[in-house]
N, C-alpha and C positions, 0 to 999 in steps of 0.2 A: 504494500500500500504506500503510495507516494505521500510523503508528509505534507508537502506544500498545499494540497487541496483539501486536507482533512478538517482543519479547524482554522477559522478565519483569524489571521493575525498571529498564528502560533507556529509559523514555519520552523523557527530555530528550536523551539521546545520539542516539536515533534521529531525533528532530526536527531536531537539528543536522545530522545527515548528510543528511536529506531536503532541508534548505535548500541545502546545498552542492551536492547533485546537481542541484537545480533551477537554481542559479546557473550551473553548468557547462553544462547543456543550453541555457541562453540566451546562452552566449558569454562568460561571465566565469570564466576559469580559476581553479580552486580547488585547494588542497592542505590536507591535514590529517594530522597525526601522532597516532596513537593510542598512548598510553603506559600501561603498567601491568605488574604482575607476571604471571608465567606463570599461565595459567588464569583470569585475571580477566575474560575475555570479549572480548578484542581481535579474535580470529579470528571470533567470533560476530557482532560488529558489522561486520566486513569482509564476511561472508557476507550480512548484512542489506543492505549497500550494493549488493552484486552482485544480489541478488534484487529489490531495489526499483527498480533503474535500468532501468525498462522503456524500450525503444527505444534503449538505449545499447550500444555495443560494449564488451566486457569484455576486458581484458588482465591477466594474473596473473603474479606471480613470488613466490617464497618463498626466504628465506635458509636455507641448510643448513650446520650447523656444520662438517661435514667438507669442504665445498666452498669454504671461505673463502679458500683460497690460489689459486683458479683465476680468472685475470683475466677480467673481463667476464661471468662465468658468470651472475650474477643478472640483469644487463642483457640478456643474450641470451635468457634465459627470457621476459622481458617483451616484447622486441621481435621475436623470431623470427616470430610469426604475422603481423607487419606488414611484413616485408621485401619483400613484393610492391610496396610503395610507394617503395622505396628509389630507384628511377630518377627520382622527382619532386624529389629533393633537389638543391641546387647541387653541382656537381662535387666540390669539396674535401670537402664533408660526406659525399657518397656514398663517396668514397675512404676517409675516416677511419673510417666505420662498417664498411665492408667489411674493412679491415685489422684493426680491433679484434676483429671476430667471426671472423677467420680465413677470410673468403670470398675474399680476394685478398692478394697480397703487396704490400709497399710500405714507405715510411719509417714509423717509429713515429709515430702521430698524437698530437698534444697531447690530453690527456684532456678538456680543455674544448671543443676542437673536436668531439670525440665527443659531449660534452654538448649542444652546439648542434645536432648532427646528430640526436640523439635528440629534442630539443625540436621540431625541424622535422618529424621523422617523425610524432610524436604529433599535431602540428598538421595535417599532411596527412591523416592517417587521420580525425581529428575533423571535417574539412571534409565528409566523406561521412556521418558518423554520430557523435554525441557519444560520447566515449570515457571509460570508467572504468578507471583503472589501480589494481589492488589488490596491494600489496606486503606480504606477511606476514613476520614474523620478520626484520625488517630488520637486527637486531643481528648476524645471521649472514651478511649479504651480504659478498661480497668487497669489499675496500677501494675499488677503483676504481669498482665499480658503485654503491656507497653514495655516493661523492663525486659521481658523475655525476648520480644521481637528485636529490641535494641541490641541485646546480646547476640542473637542470631545474625543480625545485620553486620555486626563487627567481626564475625567469624567466617562470613562467606568469602570464598577465594576461588576455588577450582570447581565449584558445583554448577550444574546447568540450571541456575536459579536466578531469576530477577525478582527482587523485592522492591515494590514501589509503595511508599507510604505518603499519604496526603494528610497534612496537618495545618490547622489554622495558625496564622501569625499570632504570636502570643507576646504579652507584655512581661511574662515571667522570665527570670534569668535562665541561663543555660543549666544551672544546677537543678532546676525543676523540670527540665525537658529531657526525657530519656533519649531522644533522637538527636540531641545536640552533638555536633562534631562529625556526623555522618555526611556523605556527599549529598548536597542539596541543590535544588533549583528553585529560586524565589520567583514566583509568578507575579508579574506586574500587570498593570492595566493595558488595554489595547491602545494602539495609536489612534488619534482622532479620526483618521480616514477609515480605519477598520471599524471603529466604534460607530461612525455614521452609517456605514454600509450595513452593519448588523442591525442597527436601529431601523433602518428603512425596510429591511427584510422582515422585521417583526410587526410592522404597522402596514396593513393592506391599503388603507386610504391615504388621503392627502395629509401631509405633515408640515405644519407651519415652520418656517426657517428659524424663528425665534424659539419655538418649542424644541426644535432639534438642538439648537445651541444650549438651551437650558438643560435638557435631559443629558446630553453628552457631557456637559460640564459637571452636573451633579453625580453622574454615574462614575466619573473618574476612570473610565476605561473598564469598569467591572461588567463583564458580559451578562451576568444574571440580572444586574440592575438595568442594563439596556433593554433586556427582554421583558422585565417585569414592571418597571416604572410606568410605561405607557398603558398597561392594562387597567390602571385605576383611573384613567382619563376617558372622558367621552369623546366621540368623534368631533363634536363641536370644539371642545377644548384643544384637541390635537390640531384641528385645522385652523382655528382662529387665534390661538395663542393665549387664551384666558385660563391660566392654571394657578393654583395656590403654590407659592414658593415653599419648598421643603428644605429643612436644614438637618444637620446631624449626620452621623456615620452612614455610609452607604448600606452596610449590612442592616442597620436599624430601619432604613427606608424600605429596603426589600422586605424585611419581616413585617413591617407595617402594611405593605401592599398585600402580603399573603393574609395578614389578619383581616384586612377589609374584605378580601375575597371569601374567607372562611365565614365571617360574620354575615355575609349576604346569603349563605346557604340555609336550607331548612334546618330546624333544630335537631332532627334525628340524624342528619348527615354530620352536623357539628359534633354530636356526641359520639358517633362512630369514628370520626377522625381523632377525637380526644382519646378514645379507647385504643386506637391503633398507635397513637403517639406514646401512650403510657405502657404499651406492651412491646418491649424492644426486640423480641425475637421474630416478629413478623409472622407469627403462627396464625394462619387463616382459620383453622378449625377452632382454636381458642377464641378468636375474635367473634366467630359466629355464635359461640355459646354465650359470650358476654352480651352480644346484640340481643339475643333472646331474653336474657335476664333484664335488660334495660328497655325492653319493648321498642327496639329500633326496627323500623320497617325494612323490608327487603330491598326497596328501591334506593335506600340511603347510599349503598356502595356505588350504584350506577351514577347517581348524581355527583358523588365525589370524584369518580373517574372522569366524568364528562367535564368537570371543572378543571381538569388537568393537574390535580394536586396529588394524586395517589394512584397506584396500580395495584389491583387485587389479582395476582397471578398465583404461582405456587406459594409465594410468600407475599406479604404486604410490603410495598416499597413506596416510600414518599418520593415525590419528584426531586426534592432537595431537603437537606437537614433543616433548613430554615422553615420549611413547611411544617415539619414535625414540631419544632419549638413553638411556632406560631399557633398550631392547633392546641398545644398544651396550655400555652399562656392565655389563649382567648377565653378559656373557661374559668368560671369562678371557683374559689377554693372548695366550696361544698360539692360542686359538680365533679371536681377532680377526685374528691374523697369517694363519692359514689362509684365512680368508674374503677378506682383502685379496689374498692370493696368487691365489686363484681368480678374483677380480674382475679382477686384472691380466691373467691368462691369457685371460679372456673378452672383454677390451676390445680393440677394433680398434687395432693399433699405427699404422695409417696415418691413419684419420679422427680418432682421439682419443689421440694419443701422450702428452699431458700428464696426462690422467686415469690412464692406464696407469702412467706413471712415479710418480704420487702413490701409487697402490695398491702398487706395488713398494716404495716407501719405507716405507709403513706395515707392509709384510710383513717388512721386514728385521729380523733379530735383533740384528745388530751391524754394525760397519763393512763396507761392501760397495762396492768401487770401481765395479763395473759399474752398480749402481743410482745411485751418486753422479754418474757421467758422464751417465746418462740424465736425471737431474734438471737437470744443467748445460745440456743441450741444451734441456730444457723452459724453462729460464730465458731462453735466447737467443730462443726462439720468443715467450715472453711479452713480452720487451722489444721485439721487433720489432712486436708488436701495440700497444705503448704501455702494457702492463700492468706497469709498473715495480715496483709493490708485490708482484705475484705473482712476478716475477723474483727479488726479494729473498727471498721465502719459499722458493722452490725452491733458491736458492743456500745459504740458511741450513741447510736440511735436507741438502743435498749436503755441506756442511761437516761436519755431524755424522756422516755416513756415510763420510767419506773416511779410509782407513787410513793413508795416507802423510802424515807431518807437514808436509813441504814443500808438497805439493799442497793440504793442508787450509788452510794459511795463505793461499795464493793465493785459494782459493775464499772464505774468510772475508773477505778484503779486497774481493773483487768483490761479495760480499753486502752489505758495509758501504756500498760506493759506491751500490749499488742502493737500499738502505734510506734513505740520505741523500737521494737524488733523489726517493724516494717520500714524503718529508716525515716520516720517523720517525727523528729524530736520536738519540734514546735507544737505539733498537735498533742504529743504526749504530755508536755508541760501544761497545756490548757486543760487536759483531762485530769491531771493531778490537782489542779486548782479546783476543778469541779468536785473531785473526790473529797477534798478537804472540807467542802461545804456539807457533805453528808455526815451521817453519824458513824464514825469509824471507831473500832475499839483500839486498844494499845498495840496489839499485834499488827493490825492493818495500818496503823500510823507508822509503825516501824518499817513495814514493807514499802509504804509510800516514801518515807524518807530515804530509804536505800535506793529506790528506783530514781528519785530525783537526783541523787548524787551520781548514780551511774550515767544518767543522761548528760550531766554537766561534764563528767570525766571523758565521755565519748567525744564531746565537742572540744574540750580544752583541758589538756593534762596539766593543770596548774594546782597550786597549793590550796586552793579554796575547797577542794573536794574532800580531803581526808577528815576534817572535823565533822562534816556531814555524815560520812560513813561511820565514824566512831559513834556519833549520836544514834544513828540507825541501829548499829550493832547492840548498843546498850538497851534500846527499846525492844529488840527482838530476843535478847538473851533469856528472859524469864519464860518465854513461850516456845521458841524454836532455837535451841542451842546450836544446832547444826548450821542454820542460816545465819545466826549471829557470828559464828566463827568464820563463815565465808565473808561476811561483811568486814570483819577485822582484817582478813587477808587483803580484801580490796582496799581498805584504808591504808594499809602498809604499802601496797602496790602503788596507789595514787601518790603517796608521799615519796616513794622511790622515784617516780617519773618527774615529780615537781622538783626534786633535788634541791639545789642551792637557792632556788627561787621561792621556796616554800616559806611563808611568813608566819606559819602556825606551829612553830616548834620543830618542824622537819620530821624526818623518818624515825628518829629516835623517840620523839614524843609519841608518834603513832604506835610504835612498838611497845613503849612503856604502857600506853593505854590498853593495848591488846593483852597485857598481863591479866586484865580483868575478864577476859573471855571465859565463858563457861567451860567446864571440862569436856573433853572430846567424847562423842558417843562411842559406845563399844559395839563391835570392834572399831577402832579409829580408822578414819578414811585417809586417803593420800593427802587431801587438802588440810586435814588436821595436822599431819606431820609437817606440811609446808608452813603452816602458821607457827608451830613451835620452833621450826628451824629459822624462819625469818625474824621472829621475836628475839630469839637468842643471838642471832647474827648482829642485831643492832643494839642489844642491851647488855648481853653477858660478855664474858671474856672470849677471846678468839678461839681457844681450844673447844669450849663447849658449843659455841655458836656454829663453828664450822662443822663439828661432828654431827650436830643435829640437822644442819642443812644438807650435808652430804647424805645422811640417812634418809631424809625426806625425798630428796631428788631420786635416789635409787629406788624408792618405793614406786615412783612413777615409771622408772625405766625397767625394773626387773619383774614387774607383775606378770604372772603367767596368763596373759590375755585379759580382756575386759577393762584395760586401762585407757582405751582410745578416747572415750568421752571426757575423762579427766584431763588427758593431755590436750585435747582440743580446747577445752574450756579454760585451762590455766597455763597454756604455753606462753602467753604474753609475759608471765612473771617467772615461770619455772625455768625458761631458757636463760634469761639474764642471770638468774640465781646459779645455774650450772656453770655459766661463764665466770661468775664471781669466785667460785672455788676451783676454777681451772680444771673442770671435770669434762674432758673431751669425749669420754665414752658416753656419758649421759647426754651431752649436747648432740652427739650423733644419733643415739637411739631415740631421743625425744622427737627430733625432726624427722627421722626415718618413719616412725609410726605416724606422726602428724601428717606428713605429705602423702604417705600411702593411704591413710584413712580418708583424708580429704578428697583424694582422687577417686577412691572407690565409691564414696557416697555422693560425690559431686558438690562438696561444700565450698563453693567458689568464693563466698564471703570470707571464709577462713583461710583458704589455700594461699593467697598472696603472703599472709603473715608467715605461714609454715614454709613457703618457698624462700622468703627473705632470710629466715633463720637457718634454713638448710643451706642456702648459698653461703652464709657466713661460715658454716661448718666446712664447706668446700674451700673457702679462702684459707682458713687455718690449716687445712690439709694440703695446701699448695695446689689445689685443683682450680685454678682461676678460670679456665675455659668453662668448666662445668658450672662454676658459680655465675659466670656471665650469662649462661643459658637460662638459669633459673631467675636471675634478675630481670632478664628480658621477658620471660614468661610472666613473672609477677606483675611487671609494668603493663603488659598487654591485658592481663586479667583485671587489674584495677581500672584500666581504661574501659574495658568492656562492662564491668559491673558498676562503674561510676563511683567507686570508693576512693578514699584518699591514697595518694601515692606513698609507698613506704620506701624511702630513699637510703636507709642505713647501709645496706650491703653495697649499693652502688658506690657510695663514697668510700666505704671500706676497701673495695677493689681498687679504686683510683689511688688511695693512699698507699696501698701495698705495691701497686705497679710502679708508682713513682715517676711516670714518664709523661703524664698529661699536664700541659702548661695551665690548664684550667683548674687543677687540683686545689690550690690554695684558695682562690676566690670562691670556688664551689663550696668547699667546706666552711669557709667563713660566712657565706650567705646562709648556709644551714644554721650556723650559730646564731645569726641575727634573727632568723625566722623562729628558732626555738625560744629565744628570749622574748619575742613578741607574743608567743602564745603560752608562755609560762612553763615550758618543759625544761627544767634545769638540768636533768640528767643528759639531755642531748648536748648541752654545753660541755660537760665533762667528757662525753664521748667524742665530740668534735675536736677538742683539744688533744685527746689521746691520738686520734687519727692524724692530726698535724704532727705530733711527736714521731709517729711511725714514719710518716712521709719525710720529715726532716732528717731523721736518722738514716734513712735509705739514701738520701741525697748528700749525706755528710755535712749537713748544716747543724752541727751539734749544739751551738748556742741557742738557735731557734727551737730545736727539739727539747732542750732543757727548759726553756721558758714555757713551752706548751704543756709539757708533762707536769711542771710545777703548778700551772693553772688548773690542770685536770684534777690533781690530787688535793686541791683546796677543799674539796667536798668528797665524802666517802660514798661515791656513786656505786650502786650495785652493778657488778659485771664490768666495771670500768677502772676502779681504783687500783687494783693489783696489777692490771696490765699496764697502767701508766707508771707505776713504780718500776716495773721492769725496763720500760723505755727511759725513765729518768736515770737509772743507774748507768746505762750505756752512754747516754748523752752527757752525764756528769763526768764520767771517766774520760771520754773522748774530748770533752770540751773544757778540761782543766777545772772542773768544779767537783773535786773528789769529796769534799765535805758534804755537799748536797747529795752526792751519790751514796755516801756512807749512811747518811740519815735515812734515805729511802730504803737502803738495804735492811736496816734494822727493822723498819716497819714491815718489809716484805717477809723477813724471817718469821715473824710472829704468825703471819697469815698463811704462808705457804706450808709451814710445818703443820699447822692445824688442819689444813686441807688434806695433805698427805697424798695427793694424786701424783703420778709420774710427771705430768705437765708442770704442776706447781713446784715439785722438788727439782725437776730438771731446770726450770727457769731460775730457781733460787741458786742452784749450783753454778749456773752460768753467770749470774749477777755477782756471786761471791768471787768467782774466778776473775772477773774484771777488776776487782779491788784487791786481788792477791798477787803474790809474786812467787817466782821460783817453782819448786816442786809442788807446793800447795796449790798454786794456780793451775799447774799442769794436771794435777789429779782432779781438781774441780771441773776443769773443762771436759776431761774425759768422762767424769760422772754425769755432767750435763748431757753430753752426747749419748751416753748409754741409756739414761732415763728417757730422754726425748725420743730415742729410737723405738721405745716401747709404746709410744702414743700414736695418735692419728694426726698430730699437728706437725706435718712435714716441713712447712715453711719456717717454723721455729727451730726445728732440728737443723735446717740449712743455715739459719743465722748463727746457731751455736758453732757449726763448722767454720763459719766466716770469722767470728770474733776469735776463735781458737787459732785459725790460720794467721790472722793479723798479729796476734800475740807471738806466735812462733816466729814470724818474720822479724819482729822487733827483737826477739831473743837470738837472732841470727841462725835459726835452725831452718834454713831455706828448704831443704829437702822435705822435712816434715811439714813445713808451711805449705809447700806446693800441693801436697796430698790433700790437705783439708780445704785449701782455697779452691783447688780444682773441683773437689766434691761440692763445695758451696756454690761455686759458679755454675756448675752443671745443674744442680738441684734448683737454684733460684732462677736460672734461665728457663728451665723446663716448666717451672711454676708460672712464670710470667712476671716475677718480681724484678722488673727491669732495673730500678735504681740500686737495689741491693746487689743484683748480679753485676752491675757496673762497678760497685765498690770492690767486689771480689776480683773482677777483671783487672782493675788498677793495681791491686795488691799482687796479683799473679805476675803482672808485667814487672813490678818492682823486684820480684824474685828472679827475673830473667826468663820466665816462662812465656812462650808464645801462646796466644789464645785464638782458637778458630772462631770465625764468625758463625752466627747461627744460620742454619739452613732452614728455609720455610718448610713447615710440615704440611702434609696434605690437608689436614683439618683447617689450616689457615685460609684455605680457599672458600670455606663454607661460612654462611651466616650462622648465628647462634642457634636459630631454630632448625636450620638444615643439619647442623652437627648433632643436635639432640635427636632428631628423627633418624638420622643415619645410624647413630649408636643403638637406638632402640631396635631398628630394623636389623642391624648386625647381630643383635642379641637374640634374634629369632622371633620378634614380635610381629604379628600381622598388622596390616594397615588399620583394621578395625580396632585392634587393641591399642595401637599407638594413638589413634584418634580419640579413643575414650580417655586415655591418660592425659592427653594434651588439650582436650576440649576443642577439637577440630574434627571435621568430617574425614572419613577414610579417603574420599576423593582428593581432599587437600593434601593428605599425607602422600598419596600417589604423585601429585603434582610436584611436591617438594623433592621426592625421591628421584623423579626424572631429572631435576636440576642437579641433584647430588651426583647421579651417574655421569652426567655430562661433565661436571667440574672435575670429578676424580678419574674420568676416562675409564669407567668400568661398565659392564653390561648386565650384572646380576647381583642379587642381594648377597650371594655367597662370597663375593669379593669385597664386601664392605669392611669387614673387620680388619682384614690385612691392609686395605687402602688407608683406613683411618689410623692404623698403628705405624704406618710408614713415615 
């Protein structure tokens, strides 16, 4: 279909859509968001895509304003015709989609696992026939459907799928728009010449020139306005130029035109249009039952169709969404309630109880406990399907309809919890205010206080939170000791992240207050051990504190199964704690379980955090390329899910590599940002990374200054690592007194920890401040201990400082051995600055150093390398796609590029090619 003749004045838009359709049909997945005001032609362009996509399968969905609170409603519209392919999806994805659509019972699925299932479903359907997905009025999709489609859109790459989404121009910011950042086409008004031609085509009789000018001017190029504004004018007005001037937005004028046309219809027809507008599914049989209840005559549908406002086919379809809204708004409140009451009565309570409950809610005149209870049950069902946003909406409306003050407070509190989990903290805080106005008992007030603190902490990790959590813990303690202890852990955790910027006594004060926590339930949980360990860490002597913390962390790590939920819930605090005691085994196992579990269950909200910490494990293991892959994956997922970017491991990598000229300004910008939002621990962490960077570059005075700033506060998971950097910087920078003072502090802490990493780092630090045989023995001890750990890059640095010492002792042969080992290890890790230090020392011994030869893996992007290694390990495309949250076709697309770059022809050659 040639684009130029299809839609007047839309040649370039049609040509763009033609190109996207062609790309999708050839296996290059495409997405386009059509943006514009109501009536501007988005739906017409959508229809153009559908008509022009010859040979493609078409899937449709449309948002409906009154349906926005029903979880997965929009997604079900789109996917329902394709569910015959559901059995081709991997088991977890089948289960997730089945539960989300209410086809089966099960645990609430992660919404991003549902997103992966939808992506896989579309890809499977498109294998048989290219697929065009047309989603109109996306601004009215239910929240979880919009978020899921946004996720799918960001993962389309090599599928034969075109996704076109039409959404009205909004005044809300990009944070509120799930489709922000996707490829988009802003639809503007028609040019005057095209507008006049379209207007003439819509008016059969004579059209006064002044009237033409007036309508074209008021329509501002809006095609629907050009077609609809003349309909409210008589022939005399059109021919003679006598019309009432209209002002206001074009969309309002159009809707007013529809209103006038609806109000001119017989009363029965108006009521039928109202019922159709209030019933979002377009179910014709349901509408007929409602018409019978309301005594609407059989000719009402014919009159509505004759007026050009609606079509009664297989489904009820309004000419334009503005007709639907006009039909609903034209009715008085009492008539709307009557229609919703009839719709509730006509809706099957077994097959569609939630829609029935929603209609009952809209029919309610005032508080109604029966309807509120029905909504509460709907909230439970929505939550069971993973529709937490819908659950929040049901509970909010249930709160409004609850007559009893006590019960209203409880429901408002539940609604606030659901709203927080759905990612709408402002709504959650509003609901908490409503809950406080109800009659809550002490336990409920404790839960309310804890939830408010959690919301504040999620927004801003500052020192204002931990006093709130301590207060909540005290309120919960007499009733729910377990929840109280969890609140104490959260209080300590919030104080940990506030760090030096906490003005409420800091983490020690929080830990002291936690001494008042009720005794742990029997048998004690892992979180109880973590509370005892953290409390001792900040209050007691180092020996007891470290021993309890190590014990707590190993209870997370060494459990014989069943520890996944605890790790996912508390990783944010348990991992920094394991870094605090330099326990590399626990760091490894926590992140191994966290990443594997998150991938298996599709927990994409949690996975970026797990990947970030796992990437840090790879950095310490000297596996910088593997870390880079996970950093890139975490960034892609946070972009796809709309969550905040976690930049810790990105700057950790930059600091250890030491070759990026942006390193210092990037780290310093993170320090400024951390200060602005009150996260003091990030300041200590940033200064530690600068110390690592400067030590690698040989800028020891700068490294010393950064390390000293870092240890000004006892930050969890940062302080001891900075002591280690300070000792090296002090020795190399002629500040031995500072180095010796740092060593004394390190000795107390490392010996209490007792891990090989801690004791190896301690031996290395002691060696730097020792001489003769003592130094030699300590360097050897450091290497021996660190060789038993996973922290390869720290072992390489031990070889480096030992080799440097040996050269200064004029033991050149011995020095070459360790410097050569250090150089090779650090070069292989990617620690360029430290490797350069080793190279310079080697040259000083008279050793020649070979330049690095590029590895085969250097030719690949991070994602290509990750996919290649998984394929080389024998994973299928489907398994790789499920793990990386992409379609199997995208995996295949990447592998073709890998084969070309590595000059291989089969998967069997991958492992050897990557290792070369």
